[in-house]
N, C-alpha and C positions, 0 to 999 in steps of 0.2 A: 417504121412508123405507119406504113400502109395498113397494117393489121388493125390499127385502132381508129381508122377513119369511119365516120358515121354519117349517113345521109338520112335525116328524119323524113324527107319527102317519100321515101320508099314505103313507109308505114302509114300512108294516108289513103283513104278510100272515100269517094263521094257517094253518099246514100240519100234517099228522100228525106231521112230524118236529120241530115247534116253531114259534116265531115267526121268519118270514123278514123281515129288515129290509134297507133299501136299502144301509146301510153294510156289512152282512155279505155282501151279494151283490156290491157294487161293488168292494171291496178285492181279492177273489180275481180278478174279471174284469180289473181294472187290472194286478195283478201278473202274471197269465198273459200278457196282451197285451204288457206291458212286457218280460217275459222272452223271449217269442217274437221281438219286434223286436230285443232286445238281442243275440240270436244272429246276426241279420243285421248289426248294427252291429259286432260282434266280427269277423265275416267281413270286412267292409269295412275295418275298422281294420288287421287283420293283413295283408290283401291289399295295402293301400296301401304297406306296406313291401316288398312283392314288386314291384308296378308299377302305375301308373295304368291301363295297358292291361288288366290282370287285373281291376281294379275295374270298368272299363267293360263288360268281357265278362260278369262275374257279374251286374252290375246289369241289363244288357240281358236276360240269360237269366232273371233273377229276375222281371223285369217280366212276361214271358210265362208263367213257371211259376206266378206269383201269380194270373194269370188262370185257370189250370187249377184251382188250389186253391180259388178262388172258385166255380168251377163245382161243386165237390164240396159246397159249403155249401148247395146246393139241398136235399140230404138232411138235413144237420144243422140248417139253419134251419127247414125244414118240420117235422122231428121235434120240435125244441124247442118250437115254438109249439103243435103238436097235443098234445104231452105236458103242457105247462103248462095248457092249457084243460081237458083231461081230469082232471088232478090238482085243479085249482080246483073242478071240478064233482063231485069225489069218485068218479070212474069208474075203478076199479082195473084191471079186466080190459081195458078199452079202452086203458089206459095201457101195459100189458104188450104188447098187440098192436102198438102204435105203436113201442115200443122194438125189438121183434124185427124188424118190417118195415124200420125204418130201418137196422139192421145188415145184414140180408140184401141189401136194395136197394143200400145204399152200398158193400158189399163187391164185389158183382158189377159194378156200374157203374164204380167207380173202377179196378178191375183191367183192365177192357176199355179204358178211356181211357188208362191208364198205358202199356199195350202199344202202342196206336195212336199216341199223341202222341210217344212216345220214338223211334218209327221215322220220324217226320217232323221230326226235330230240325233238319236243315239248311234245308229250306224255311221252317220257322217262324222261324229266326233271320235268314234273309235278308229277311224282312218288316220287320225292325228297321232296315234301311238301314245295317247295319254291314258291315265288310269286313276283309280281311287277317287279322292275328293276333288281333284282337278277335273276328272271326267264328269262327275256329277254336276259340278258348278257350270262346266262348259255346256252340258246338255240343257240345263235350265235356261242359261243365257241365250243360247242359239235358238231354241225352240220358240221362245217368247219374241225375240227380234225377227225371226223369219216369218212368224205368223202375220206380221204387219209390214213386211219388207216392201210391199207394193207402194207404201207411202213414199219411200225414198225413190222408187222408180218413177212415179209420176212427178215428184218434185224435180228430179233430174231432167225429165223431158221438157217440162214447162220452163225450167231454167235455160235449157238449150234454145228454146224458142226466143226468149228474151235476148239472149246473147247474139243470136243470128240477126236480130233486128237492130243490134247496136245498143241494147239497154242492159248490159251486164250488171250495172249498179243495183238493179232491183234484187237480183239474187243475193248480192252481198248484204243488203239491208235485212232481208228475211233470214239469211244464214246467221247474221249477228244476233238477231232476236232469238233464234232457235238455240244458239250456243249459250246465251245468257240464261234462258229458261232451263236448259239441260244442266248447266253448272249448278244452278240454284237447287234443282230437284236432287241432283247427285249429293250435294252437301247435306240435304235433309235426310237422305237415305242412309248415308254412311256414318255421319257424325251424330245424327238424331238430336239436334239442339232442342227440338220439341217432339212430342209424340207424333210419329209418322207411320202410316200403315205399311209402307214398302220398306224392305230391308235387304241388305246383302247384294249378291250378284243378280238375283232375279229382279230386285228393285231397280238396279241400274238399267236393266233391259227395258223395264216398263217406262222409266224416265225417257229413255231413248225414243221409244215409240210415241209417247205423248208429245215430245218436243217436235218430232217430224210431222205428226198429225196437225199440230198448230201451224207449222211452217207451210205445209201443203195447202191448208185452208186459205192462208194469206196469198199464196201464189195463184190459186184459182180465182180468187176475187180480183186480183190485179190483172190477170189475163183477160177477164171479162170487161174490165173498166178502162184499160189503157187504149189509146188510139193507135193500134198497130195496123189498121187497114185490113184486118181480117174480115172476110165475107163468106159466111157459111150458107147464105141464102141460095146460092147457085149449086150447092152440093147435090150430086147425083151418084148412082151406083158406080158410074165411070170414074168419079173422083177418087174412089178407093183403089184405083189402079196405081196410085202413088205409093201404096204399100210395097209394091214390087221394087220401086226405085229405092225406097228407104232401106228395105232388107238387102237389096243388091249392094248397097254401100255399107250398111251396118253389120251384116253377117260376117264378112271377112274380118272386119275390125273387131267384132265381138268374139269370133273364134280365136283371134290372136290374143286378145286380152284374157279370155277364158283360159286358154292354154297356158299363158304366163302365170295366171293366178293359181291354176291347178298345180303347176310345177312348183310354185312357191309353197303351196300347201304340202306337197310331197317333200319339199326341202325341209319344212318345219318338222315333219315326221322323222326325217333323217337326223335333224338336230336333236330330236327327242332321244335318239339312240345314244347321243353323246352324254345326255343327262338332263334331268328336269330343270336344273338351274340354268342350263344353256338356253332353254326356251325363254325364261325370264330375261336373260341377258340380251337375247335377240330382240325382244319386245322393247326393252328400255333403249337400246341403241337405235332401233328403227324409229322410235318416237322422236329421237333427236335428229337423225339424219333426214327425216322427212322435211324439216324446215330448210334444208338445202334443196332437196328434191322438188319442193313446191315452187321454188323460183323458176327452175328450168321448165317444169311442166306447165306452169302458167304462161310462160313466154312461148312454149310450143303450141299450146291451145290457142293463144292469141294470134300466133302466126298462121295457124290452120284456118282460123275464122277469116282473116284478111285475105289469105290465099284463095279461099273459097269464093269470096266476092270478086277478086281479081280475075280468077279463071272464068267465072261466069260472065264477066265483062270482056274477056279475051285479052287481058293485059298480062300476058305470060312473062314477058321480060322483067316487069316490075316484081312479079311474084318470085321469079328466080333469084333476083338480086336481094329481095327482102329476106329470103330464106338464108342465104349465105351471110348476110349481115347479122341476123339474129343468132346464127350459130356461133359467131365470134363472141358476141355478148354473153351467151349462155355458158360457153366454155370458161370464160374469165370469171363469171360469177360462181360457177360450181367449184372451180379450183380454189378460189380465194376463200369461200365460205367453208368448204370442207376442211381446209387446212386450219382455219380459225376454230372450227368445232373440235378438231383433234387437240389443239392446244388447250382448249377449255373443257376437254372431255371429262376429266375426273370430277371436278366440282359440279358439273352439270349432272353427271350420273349419280352423284351423291344426293341430289334432290329426290331421287326415287328409291335408293337403297343404300344400306351401310355394309352390305355383304362384301367382304374384301375380295372374294373370288370373282363375283360379278363385276366389281369395279375394275379389277385388273384385266379381265377378259374383254370388258366393254371398251376400255381405253385402247387396247390392241386393235380391236375391230375398227375403231374410228380412224386409225392410221390407214388400214387397208381400204377403208371406205373412200378415201381421197381418190383413189384410182377408179373405184366404182362410179363416183359422181362425175368425174371428168368424162368418162366414156358414155355415161348416161346422158350427158348434155347433147351428144350426137343423136341419141334416140329421141329425146324430147322434141328437138327441132325437126329432124329429118323424117321421122315416122309420122308425126302429126302433119307436116307439110304435105307429104305424099297422100295422106288420107284427105286432107283439105282439098287437094287437087282432084280427088276422085280415084287415085291409084291405090287400091286397097288390097289387091290379091298378092302382089309381090311382098309387101310388108308382112302379110299373114304367113306366107310360106317361110320367110326368113325367121320370123319370130318363133314359130313352132319348132323348127329345126334347132334353133339356138338355145331356147330355154330348156329343152329336154336333154340335149347333148351336153351343152356347156354348163348350164346351171345345175340340173338334177344329177346327171351322171358324174360330173366332176366334183359335185358336193359330196357324193357318196365316196368316190375314190380318194379325194384329198382329205375330207373330213373324218371319214370312218375307217376306210382301209389303210390309209397312210397315217392315221392318228393325229391329224392336224386340228381336229375339232372345228369350232366355229371359224377359226382363221382360214381353214381349208375351204369352208363354205363361202366365205367372203371373197377369196381368190377366184372361186368358180363364178360368183356373181359378176366380178370384174371381167372375166373372160366372156361371159354372156353379153354384157353391155357392149364390150368392144366389138365382138363379132357382128352384132346387129347394127350398131351405129355405123360402122365402116361400110357395110353393105348398103344401108339406106343412103349414106352420103353419096356413094358412086351412082346409085340409081337416080338421085336428084340431079347430079351433074350430067347424066346422060340425056335428060329432058324427055324421056319416054312418057312421063306423066302427063305431058300436054295432050296426048291422044285420049286420055281418060276423062276429060272434062264432061260433065253430065249434059250441059246445054249446047 
């Protein structure tokens, strides 16, 4: 029975804005991530009425664009951790410096990357081993989305600022509005109930950009109007030295995330060797399992935010116990929900497609995904906790080694060479999650992360 004991006091942190609790932080994190993914699910659902080819094209392009968006989190993640540590230590001026540096750095970097990557749309999509109509649609979608990808980068950074200050509900409200607007525009593009100038895959891409632009405008307005205690009047050239701290924390985490996303892109190209229908199957299954993923990730991000505050304030024992407690909760949730998803898998997959081959393969994958999600629970809590404490190099090294050896290499060996197809790839994903999660867990238990606190 000891496994199920729960101490709510571990998830409480006192801030100038009031008491920050795990529940108050978790719910907005979960809702925001749920809504952001729901936008992708709506796109996939509507596009499935258009054609499976369009689904495969947008899925392949989204895999690559997701990698670029992850690159942008170098700034957002670094800023969030640095800001949380400074807030926990009560250093207001340094906090303002970190906020300004993250916005300036993120703005310039994301604009440069947007222009560069959008010009390389065709060679990027060719790396996915897709061809014909799928390749043409993927290039259209990718080039349009990437041209304005800096909108998502700035949105993510400002969202990180609000969360660090204990106001994650702001991001939820704006994300909800963005999703509603995106869903409405997608409906007009695909079903054309009235004459609408945008059509097909390119129309979906423009809807995505327009929705993000509207959301970013709201976030900027709120950042300027809300009483966060930011003071940019004292800013000098010396203030920009915080860029070094932000990059020092963000780059290792960004490299880790980039490596993982690149490996997933490579894995998608390996899946393409199995067959084009395998890509559609992966996309449909991934859309479903993300709703298990989002719970663990939300709890992990919430834990990281609180641990950042606690480490900044020197409350290491509370941070240590909070991590272990939240790990138990996450493992229970991931196991229960992934089993439920498997049991309901076929009718849920039927919402997207009637193809019997995809339905059979997808149901099998949902069984193996139970093991993926259980081990992923370790990653969500332990990796995010280590980053929140400022220990970012160790997770980076473990992640790079694991995702390329376990995920990519064994996806090829099991999926292609041994002929297990998508099932082999999912077994490789489980091996990857298990290797990383166990290593992160023992790193946390060692308490070496205490020496990495920024303040």
